[in-house]
C-alpha positions in Angstrom: 0.6 -3.7 16.0 2.1 -1.0 13.6 5.0 1.0 14.7 6.9 4.0 13.0 9.3 2.8 10.5 7.3 -0.2 9.6 6.8 -0.5 5.8 2.9 -1.3 4.7 1.4 -2.0 1.4 -2.1 -0.3 0.9 -3.9 -3.3 -0.5 -7.1 -2.1 -1.4 -9.8 0.9 -0.8 -11.1 0.5 2.5 -14.9 1.1 3.6 -15.3 4.2 5.7 -15.4 3.1 9.4 -14.3 -0.4 8.4 -13.0 -2.6 11.6 -13.3 0.5 14.0 -11.3 2.8 11.8 -12.5 6.3 13.0 -12.3 7.9 9.5 -13.8 7.8 6.0 -12.0 6.9 2.7 -11.5 10.0 0.3 -11.1 9.8 -3.5 -7.7 11.3 -2.9 -6.5 8.2 -1.2 -7.0 5.8 -4.4 -3.6 6.9 -5.9 -1.8 5.0 -3.2 -3.7 1.8 -3.5 -1.1 -1.0 -4.6 1.9 0.9 -3.3 4.1 0.6 -0.2 4.9 3.3 2.2 6.7 3.8 5.6 4.7 4.6 8.5 5.4 7.9 9.9 2.6 8.3 12.5 0.3 5.8 14.1 -2.9 7.1 15.8 -4.0 3.7 17.8 -7.0 5.3 19.2 -8.4 6.4 15.7 -6.7 3.3 14.1 -5.2 5.6 11.7 -1.9 5.2 9.9 0.0 8.1 8.2 2.6 7.1 5.6 5.4 8.3 3.3 5.0 7.1 -0.3 7.2 7.6 -3.0 9.2 10.0 -0.9 6.3 11.9 -0.2 4.3 12.1 3.2 0.5 11.4 2.5 -2.0 13.9 4.2 -4.6 10.9 4.6 -4.7 8.6 7.6 -5.1 4.9 6.4 -7.0 2.2 8.5 -4.5 -0.2 10.4 
């Protein structure tokens, strides 16, 4: 289970609703594929991870 402060790698583009993720992949999310970020918020119910990449807080929630 992820927690705030964990470092994560966005390995690839995820399929919308993959593995129970309650969200869809947006084109704007493509720019962080291959980058690492720090978990700043984790929504276990929606399986969403919000991250800070390159010092910027990303507006998208990524699948856990």
